[in-house]
N, C-alpha and C positions, 0 to 999 in steps of 0.2 A: 484685701488688707486684713480682714478678720481671720481668714485662713492662715495667713502668714504669721499673725500674732499667736496662733495656736500651734506653731511649730511646723507648718507646711511651708517650708522655706522656698521650694521650687514648684509651686502648684500652678496648674493651668485648669481653671474652673470655668465652665461655660454652661449656659442654659440654652438648649436646643428647642426651638419652637417650630413645629411643623403645622402648616395649615392643612386641615382635612378638606376633602372635596365635598363633604357632607356633614350634617349635624349629627351628633350622638348625644346620649344622655349626659355625657361629661363636657359637651361643648363642641366648638368647631375647630379646635386645634389640639395638638398633642405636645406636651411639654416633658422634656427629659433633662436631668442634670447630668452633665458630662464632666469627667475629671481625669487628670493625669497628675500623680503626686511625685513622680520621678522624672527629672529632665532627661531628655535624650533616650528615653526608653520607648514609650508608646504614646501615640496621640491620645487626646481625651477620649475616654470610652464611657459607657453608661455607669453611673455611680454604683449601682447594685452589682455590677460585674467585677469591679476592681478594688473597692474599698473594704478594708478589714473592719471588724466590729469597733475597734478603738478609733479608727479613722472616721467611721460613720458617726460615732458619738461627737467627735470634734467638729465635723462638718455641720451636723445638726445644731451644735452650740453656736457656730459661726452664723448660720442662717437665722437662728433665734435672736442673736445679738443684733444683726442687721435689721430685723423686723421688730425689735423690742418696742420702739416708739409707735408703731402702727398696728401691731398684731392685736387682735381682739381676744386671743386666748390668754387668760390671766395666770395660768399655772403651767410650770414646766416640771416634769417629773423625770429624774435620772434613775434608770433602773439598774445602774451598775452596783457592784457590791463593794463593801469596805468593812473595816473593823472586825467585829466578832464573826460576821458571816464569811468574810474572806479567810479568817482563821479556820473556821469549820471546813470550808472548801479545801484549804491546803491540807488539812488532816485527812480528808477523804482521798485526795490525790495521792498523798503519801501511802495510805493504806493500799490503794490500787497499785501503786508502784512496787509493792511487795511481790506481786506476781506478774506484772505487766510493765512494759516500757511506757512511761508517760512523758510526753513532750508538751511543755506548757510555755506559751509566750505571755508574759504578764508584766504589768507595771505596778502590781500590788506587792508591797514588801512582805506582807503576811504570807503570801504564796511563795514568793521568791526565797524567803528564809528557809522554807522546808525542803528546798531542792537539794539533791545530792551533788549535782554538777550544775555549774552556771556557765553560760556562754553569753558574751556580749555580741550583739548584732548591730553593726554600725554601717550606715549608708554614707557614702561620700560622693562628691561630684568632682570628676576630673575630666578636663577638656569637654565639658558639656554633657558628659555621660554619667549616669548613676551606677555606682558599683556597691556591692554589699560584701562586707567582710565579717567573718565569724571568728571569735577569739575565745578559747577556753580560759576561764578566770581561775586564778589561784585562790587560796584561802583568804589572804588579805584583800585581794581584788574583789572577792565576793562581798566582804564587809563594806568596802568602799562603794560598791554598786548599791547595796542595801541602803547605805547612808544617803546616796544620791536620790534614791526613790523616796526616802523619808524626808529629806531636807530640802530638796529642790535646788535652787541656785547656790545657796551658801551652806557648805558643809562645816559645821562647827565641831568642837570636841565632844559636846553633849550629843550631837546627832550621831557621831561615830560610835560613841559608847552605847547609845540606844541600838544601833545596828548590831554591835557585838552581842548585846543582851538578847536581841531577837534571834540571832543565830544560835546562841547557847540554849535558849528556851525551845527552839525548833529541834535541836539535836536531842534534848531531853524528851520532848514529845514523841519523836520518832522512836526512841528506845522504848517508851511506854507502849507505843503501838505494836512494836515487834514482840514485846512480852505478851501482850494480849493475844497475839496470833500464835504464841508458843514458838516463835522463830528463834528467840534467844533464851 
């Protein structure tokens, strides 16, 4: 239920416990988290083999939520980036993109705003099978996607204007970076 609440709509999560025939320093059994995040694709496989970084963060959050009332560890630290750090990362990616192709999958609007080209990657389930579609976004669609990243469930006029401003500031910053490199 916690995984579904974190937008794993078709998840199959299992805990595989195997009894060892001997004792080790870690005990008498081996435990492995198994997961399949896409219906109809593959059966559950070891978490470390199939989950992306973002998926791992959400899975860990779900586990921490389930254990919140009984866990003795009082502090949870999220090592993700945001705010000014995300802005700095986006500037570095833009700089690198001056000489290399950079493909970046992100949910951070600071990074997405700096992109030259945006694609929407959407998973759908049809007849019990997961399929993925990629769609190149036009200029206004890019703004709408930034607004979705900024505003979540409800996209208001203020959120749309914020997205437009982010895109304008990103374009200005990219021009500054090009000038610094004597490209323009």
